[in-house]
N, C-alpha and C positions, 0 to 999 in steps of 0.2 A: 152106831147112829141109826135112829129110827127112819123108816121110809116116809117120805112126804106123800100125802094124799091130797087129791083136789076135792072140789065140793061134791063129786060123785063117788067118792071113796076109792078112786083109781090111783095107783102109784104113779108118780111124776118125777122127773129129774130135778136136780138142784137149780136154782136161779143162777144165771151168769150176770151179775150186776153190771149195768152200764156198758154192756158189750156192743161194740161197733165193728163193722167189717175192717179188716187189715188191708194194708197196701200190698200189692204184688211186689215181688223182689225186682230190684233194678239191675242194670248191667254194670253198675259201679263195681270196682275191684275191691277184693277183701285181702288185707295185708297182714301177714304173720311174720314171725321171726325166720322161719325156714322156707316159706313159700308164699306166693300170692296167687289169687284166682282172678282172672280177668276175662271179660267177655270174649267168646270164641271169635276169632278173626283170621280168615284164610290168608290174607296177605302177609301177616307177621308170624303165624303159628303152623301153617300147614306143613312146611318142610320139616321142622323139628319134630312135630307130632308123628308125621309118617315115619320118620327115622327112628323115633323112640318105639313106636308100635312094631316096627319091622325087626326090632331086637328080640321079639318073641319067636324063638326057634321051636317051641313046642307045638305051635299051631292052634293052641286052645284058647287064646285070648278072647275070641268073638264068639265061642260056642253058645253062651248064654245071653248074648246081646241081641237086640232086635235087628241090628245091621252087621255088615262085615261077613266074612273077612274081606279085606280090600287087597286085591292082588297086584294092583298098580297104583302109582301115586295119583294118576288122573282119576281113577275110581274114588279114592280117598278125598281128593280135592272137590269132586262133584258133590259127594255127601256133605262135606264141611260147608260148602256154599249154601246148601239147603238149611243146615242146622244153624248157621249164623243168623238166618232170617227168622227163626222160630222164637216165639215168646213162651210157649208151653209145649214141649220142654224149653227151658231157658239154660243154654249151655255156657260153661266156663272152661277155660283151659287152666291147668294147674302148672304154675311156673316155679321150678326149682330155683331158689334164690342163690344157691351155690354156683349154678352154671348159667343161669338166666334163660334156660331152655324150657319149652313146654314139654311136659313128660306125661301128661294124662288129661282126662276130661271128666267132668261131672255135670249134673244139671239138677235144676228144680223142675218138677212136673206135677201134673194133677193138682194145680194150684187153685185153691178154693178160699179166697180171701173172706167171703161172708161167713164161713165157718171157722176160719182160722186153722185150716188143714193144708198141709203141703207135703210133698214127697221128695226124697232124693233119689236119683236114679241115673241110668245111662252112665254108669261109673265104669271107666276104662282106665285102669292103671297100667302103664307100660312096665316092662321089666325094670326100667330105671327108676320106677316109683314103688313098686310093690314091696311090701314089708319094710318100709322106711318111716322114720318120724315125720318126713315131709308129707306122706300120705295121710297119716294120722292128723296132722295139723290142718291139712286141707279139709277134712271132714269136720274138724272142730270149728274152723272158720265159717263153714256153711251153716252149722248149728247155731253159732252165735248170731249170725244175721237173722235167722228164722225166729229165735226166742228173744234175743236182747234188743235187736233193731226193729224188727217188725211186729213182735208180740203175738206170734201164732200160738195156738193151744196144742197142736198135735203135729209131729214130724214123723213121717212114715218111711219105711224101707221095705221093698217088696222084691222078691226074686223067685226064680224057678226053685221049687222045693228040692230038686236034685242038685242044685248048685251049692255044695258043701262049703266052698271057700267063701261065698257071699254070706251064707248063714252064720258062719263063724265070725266073719267081720262084723255083722250086725250085732252079735252078742258082745264081741270085744268093745265096740263103740257105745255100749250101754243101752241098746235097743231091747225092748221086751217082746217076746213072742206072743202074738195075738191069736194066731190060728192058721189053718190051711184052707185055701179056696180051691177045690178041685175043679179041673177042666175050665180054668178061668180064661185062658188065652190059647189061641193057635198062632204059632210063630215059626217061621222057617219050615212050615209044613208039618209041625209036630205039636203035640199037646203040651201045655204048661199047667201044672198045679202050682199055685202061687202061695208061697209062705209070707205071711204079713208080720211086720215088726213095727214098733212105734216107741217114741219118747214123748212123754206128755210134759206140759209146761211145769206141772208141780214137781216133777222129778229132775228137771233141768238144772236147778241150782247145784244139787249134789253131783251130777254128772260133770257139769262145768268145773267145779272145784277139783275133781279127779283129773280131768284133762289138763287143767293148768299145772297141777302138781307133777303129772307125768311128763309133760312137754318142758318143764323147767330144766335149764342146762345142768343143774346139779343132780338130775336123775340119770345122767349118763356118764360113763367113765371115760378115761382118756382115749379109749378105742371106739367111743361112740356107742357102746353097748348099754342097754337099759339096765338100771339097778332094780327097778320094780316094774311089774306088768300093769298095763292100763286096766285090764279086766279085774285084777286084784284091787286096785285103788277104787274103782267104781263100786265093787262089791263091798269093800270096807266102808266107803262113805254111806252106802245104803244101810249097812248094819249099824252104823253109829247114829243114824238119823232117828228121831222120835217119831211115832205115829205111823201112818200108812206107808211112807216112803221107805221105812225099814224093811218092809216085806215085798216091795216092788222088785221086779226083775225075773229071774229064771229059777 
């Protein structure tokens, strides 16, 4: 495709026809088959969340988070009370439908409705949530709200470049690596080089299809083990797609 030029012979971007600023995400719940996400609420979730996070015996759950670790329930509750009032980040608790308990948190942040850009972050999966289909569905539900309900153009994932599990998760969920921002943040008294990832609206239909196929009950055997991997399904969807989407990814 040839580059557009303006009347001065300068290259310019493609038009975005009829673009209007998007709405900010609401606190309304997001319901799936395995989990639901609800607005963070101290009175109904603090005890179960603290218990779930306390199941982390490695001590590494909060290393790459801007907050924590929380040594006492009161410390955690005090943070939750502040987080519940925030609109950016906008926090949700992840409820496991099997137990009815809150087992993790995630948020939307750096919300820019006028440009249709939004980030997912402050993701804390307790040991009860890590490496489960529940965690995957929670991320999928947040994506669906951003693209299907709100019509955003760009969904971002950022993390400490040294946080290998977070980088692997971003790639598994279909995010494309955008680059490294060195010395981007100082947190907990140390430097953070930030790795940037994104999903664009043009790639979302393929990624959504792969998530739906992976989350389908028939993708799991009688023991609950996956028959196919999400990363493989997303890669195959991209490979099968005509045009630019076929080359998107990693």
